[in-house]
C-alpha positions as CSV (number, residue, x, y, z in Angstrom):
1,M,-1.8,25.2,0.4
2,H,-3.6,28.1,1.9
3,A,-6.4,27.9,-0.7
4,V,-7.0,24.2,0.2
5,Q,-7.4,25.2,3.9
6,E,-9.9,27.9,2.9
7,I,-11.9,25.4,0.8
8,A,-11.8,22.9,3.6
9,G,-13.3,25.4,6.1
10,P,-12.3,25.7,9.7
11,N,-13.0,22.1,10.5
12,G,-11.1,20.7,7.5
13,A,-12.4,17.2,6.5
14,P,-16.0,17.5,7.8
15,D,-16.7,20.5,5.6
16,V,-15.2,18.8,2.5
17,L,-17.0,15.6,3.2
18,E,-20.3,17.3,3.5
19,R,-19.8,19.2,0.2
20,A,-18.7,16.0,-1.5
21,A,-21.8,14.2,-0.2
22,A,-23.9,17.1,-1.6
23,G,-22.4,16.4,-5.1
24,E,-19.7,19.1,-5.3
25,A,-17.0,17.8,-7.7
26,A,-14.3,20.1,-6.4
27,A,-14.8,18.7,-2.9
28,W,-14.7,15.1,-4.1
29,R,-11.4,15.8,-5.9
30,E,-10.0,17.4,-2.8
31,L,-11.0,14.3,-0.7
32,V,-9.3,12.1,-3.3
33,D,-6.2,14.2,-3.5
34,R,-5.9,14.5,0.3
35,N,-6.4,10.8,1.0
36,T,-4.9,9.0,-1.9
37,P,-1.5,8.4,-0.1
38,V,-3.3,6.6,2.7
39,V,-5.5,4.5,0.4
40,W,-2.5,3.6,-1.9
41,A,-0.3,2.7,1.0
42,A,-2.9,0.3,2.5
43,A,-3.8,-1.2,-0.8
44,R,-0.2,-1.7,-1.9
45,A,0.8,-3.1,1.5
46,Y,-1.7,-5.9,1.3
47,S,-1.7,-6.5,-2.5
48,P,0.7,-8.7,-4.4
49,S,1.0,-6.5,-7.4
50,R,0.6,-2.9,-8.5
51,A,-2.4,-3.8,-10.7
52,D,-4.2,-5.5,-7.8
53,A,-3.5,-2.4,-5.6
54,E,-4.9,-0.1,-8.3
55,D,-8.1,-2.2,-8.4
56,V,-8.3,-2.1,-4.6
57,C,-8.0,1.7,-4.7
58,Q,-10.8,2.0,-7.3
59,V,-13.0,-0.2,-5.2
60,T,-12.2,1.8,-2.0
61,W,-13.2,5.1,-3.7
62,L,-16.4,3.5,-5.0
63,L,-17.3,2.3,-1.6
64,L,-16.7,5.7,-0.2
65,A,-18.9,7.2,-2.9
66,E,-21.6,4.7,-1.9
67,N,-21.3,5.4,1.8
68,L,-20.5,9.1,1.8
69,G,-23.7,10.1,3.6
70,N,-23.4,7.4,6.1
71,L,-20.1,8.3,7.8
72,R,-20.8,9.3,11.4
73,D,-17.5,11.1,12.1
74,P,-16.0,12.8,9.1
75,R,-12.6,13.3,10.9
76,A,-12.3,9.5,10.9
77,L,-12.3,9.3,7.1
78,P,-8.6,8.5,6.7
79,G,-9.0,5.6,9.1
80,W,-12.1,4.4,7.3
81,L,-10.4,4.5,4.0
82,A,-7.3,2.7,5.2
83,T,-9.4,0.0,6.8
84,T,-11.6,-0.4,3.8
85,A,-8.6,-0.6,1.4
86,R,-6.9,-3.1,3.7
87,R,-10.1,-5.3,3.9
88,E,-10.6,-5.1,0.1
89,A,-7.0,-6.0,-0.6
90,I,-7.1,-9.0,1.7
91,R,-10.4,-10.1,0.1
92,S,-9.0,-9.6,-3.4
93,A,-5.8,-11.5,-2.5
94,K,-7.7,-14.4,-1.2
95,A,-9.9,-14.6,-4.3
96,R,-6.8,-14.3,-6.5
97,H,-5.0,-17.0,-4.6
98,R,-7.9,-19.4,-5.2
99,E,-7.8,-18.5,-8.9
100,S,-4.1,-19.1,-9.4
101,P,-2.1,-22.1,-8.1
102,V,1.2,-20.5,-9.2
103,G,1.5,-18.1,-6.2
104,W,1.3,-14.4,-5.5
105,N,4.7,-13.1,-6.5
106,T,4.9,-14.6,-10.0
107,G,5.9,-12.1,-12.6
108,V,5.7,-9.0,-10.4
109,L,9.1,-7.8,-11.4
110,D,9.7,-10.0,-14.4
111,V,9.5,-7.4,-17.1
112,P,11.9,-8.1,-20.0
113,D,14.3,-5.3,-20.9
114,Q,14.4,-5.0,-24.7
115,G,17.9,-3.6,-24.6
116,D,19.6,-6.7,-23.2
117,G,20.4,-10.0,-24.7
118,P,19.5,-13.4,-23.2
119,E,22.4,-13.3,-20.7
120,G,21.3,-10.0,-19.1
121,H,17.7,-11.3,-18.9
122,A,18.9,-14.5,-17.3
123,L,21.0,-12.7,-14.7
124,R,18.2,-10.3,-13.9
125,S,15.8,-13.2,-13.6
126,V,18.1,-15.0,-11.1
127,A,18.5,-11.8,-9.1
128,V,14.8,-11.1,-9.0
129,T,14.1,-14.7,-7.9
130,R,16.7,-14.5,-5.1
131,M,15.2,-11.2,-3.9
132,W,11.7,-12.6,-3.8
133,Q,12.9,-15.7,-2.0
134,A,14.6,-13.6,0.6
135,F,11.6,-11.2,0.8
136,A,9.1,-14.2,1.2
137,Q,11.1,-15.3,4.3
138,L,10.5,-12.0,6.1
139,S,7.6,-11.7,8.6
140,W,4.3,-10.7,7.1
141,R,4.6,-7.3,8.9
142,C,8.0,-6.7,7.3
143,Q,6.7,-7.6,3.9
144,Q,3.8,-5.1,4.3
145,L,6.0,-2.3,5.5
146,L,8.7,-2.8,2.9
147,R,6.0,-2.8,0.1
148,V,4.7,0.5,1.3
149,V,8.3,1.9,1.4
150,A,9.1,0.6,-2.0
151,V,6.0,1.8,-3.8
152,A,5.2,5.0,-1.9
153,P,8.5,6.3,-0.6
154,D,7.1,9.8,0.0
155,T,4.4,8.5,2.3
156,S,4.6,10.0,5.8
157,Y,4.9,7.9,8.9
158,A,1.5,9.1,9.9
159,Q,0.0,7.7,6.7
160,V,2.0,4.5,7.0
161,S,0.7,4.2,10.6
162,Q,-2.9,4.7,9.4
163,A,-2.6,2.3,6.5
164,L,-0.9,-0.6,8.4
165,G,-2.3,0.0,11.9
166,M,1.2,0.3,13.2
167,P,2.3,2.7,16.0
168,R,4.0,5.7,14.3
169,G,7.1,5.6,16.5
170,S,7.8,2.0,15.7
171,I,7.9,2.4,11.9
172,G,11.5,3.7,11.5
173,P,13.1,1.1,13.7
174,K,10.9,-1.7,12.2
175,K,11.8,-0.6,8.7
176,G,15.5,-0.6,9.6
177,R,15.3,-4.1,11.1
178,C,13.4,-5.4,8.1
179,L,15.8,-4.0,5.6
180,A,18.8,-5.3,7.6
181,T,17.2,-8.8,7.7
182,L,16.5,-8.7,3.9
183,R,20.1,-7.6,3.2
184,E,21.5,-10.4,5.4
185,R,19.3,-13.0,3.7
186,L,20.4,-11.8,0.3
187,A,24.1,-11.9,1.3
188,H,23.8,-15.4,2.8
189,G,21.5,-16.9,0.2
190,G,18.5,-16.9,2.5
191,S,17.8,-18.1,5.9
192,T,14.6,-19.6,7.5
193,E,14.7,-17.4,10.6
194,E,12.0,-14.8,11.1
195,A,12.8,-11.1,11.0
196,A,13.1,-9.5,14.4
197,G,10.1,-7.6,15.7
């Protein structure tokens, strides 16, 4: 960790950003390593599938490479990346929705297990369908937050806050309310009420 701080220089991100803009490969790798959790959290929160989120991440890094010399405040890079990933994910989801009349959650978890017979597959399919139905009834903010928690459980609250534009202090309580609402909907077969908060 100390070596990263030395490479970053006394001001951290500005020095790495300048070196990456100058074409230094090690500085670019450091930027990517340091900011991937923020980009991934934003992309996954607004993307219906892992593959879509991966595409959004790639586009976000490409946009950074194209705009590296244009960033006015290098310390704002995590926010710029989160906003860019969020916007690209929303744009991509809208485009994908226009392409497919089936809906956004089709097949996301429907991966057949080769070790089970048809009975196990049918039971899993029913459970996945019930979970997605309950999940779809949550508020949009709950859906975003729970996606981040599910796909990037090691993401810090600061990174979640940056990715979702949510106050840091509200993340834990909101996550608890969202999970409680999801559990309740699963236990009662779904309800049309919106999640609290």
